[in-house]
C-alpha positions, 0 to 999 in steps of 0.5 A: 480248032481254036485254042479256046475249045481245048478247055472248059469255058463260059460264053456270053452272047445274047444270040444263043442259037448262033453261038450253038451253031458256032460251037457245033461247027467248031467241034464237029469232029468231037462228041458234043452233048447239048442241054438247051433249055429256057430255064436251067433247073436242078433236073437239068443239072442232074442230067448233066452230071450223069452225062459227065460221069459216062466214061469217054476215051476221047474228049466229050463236050457238054454244052449247057445253054439257057436264058436263066440258071437257078441258084440250086442247079448252079450249086449242084454243078460246082464239084463237077465243074471244078473236078471234071471227069477225064476227057470231059469239057464243059461249055456254058452259054448265057445271054449275060454273065450276071445270070451265073453265080460268082462261084461258077464264074470263078471256076471257068474262064469267061469269053464275051462273044459279043459287043464289049460289055461295060459295067457301072463304076462303084468307086469303092476301095476294097483294099481299105474299105471303111465302115463309113464308106460302106454305110454311105454306099448303102444309103446311096444305093438302098432303093433299087429295082431287082434288076438294078440291084443285080446289076450293081452286085455284078459291078461290085463283083467285077471291081472287087475281083480286080482289086483283091483276092477273094476268099470262098467266104467272099464268093459265097456272099455274092452267091447269097446276095443274088438269092436274097434279091430274088427273095425280095430282101431289103437291098440295104441289108444285102449290101451290108452282108456283101461288103462287110467281109472286105472290112473284116478281112482287112482287120485280120491283116492289120491284127 
């Protein structure tokens, strides 16, 4: 068995059925519980949590596979993913990584199990971001479709995560941004909320 199966992780692959078949083959000697749905909702999350707390003497793999995961169901899974019960491992399968909240992605390693994915460059210096740069960026990107907005948020998260150590406040702002885009909030306001913590963090270190 490959080393990656020895710990919980996220698999990104547009072919969910093929990925499930691979998982089932690799883990044929273990107990595997699969939760496969189109839309992963709070009731699905409750079922997963209940399953996780059933005592096991050997490794058990709980597989969550879906085309979409709503924010409420993801937030309810945070504790069990961060502190899983003994012998419990999670595998989450999604077609694109932007489906998952940053707080989920920060807790589990990510495996791109398909052709290499690319993201747009946002060209922001997160270590020394200024208000002028923030508002220029917001002005340039304020008119985006819902899909374009989520793609941009994903790009911001990837570049920020590679540039600075993000706090729980930063991660929460990314989670909130996805939710606000879904609620059709003004995207310029969402971007300000998302980027302002980086300036405030910089000021804390300067004082």
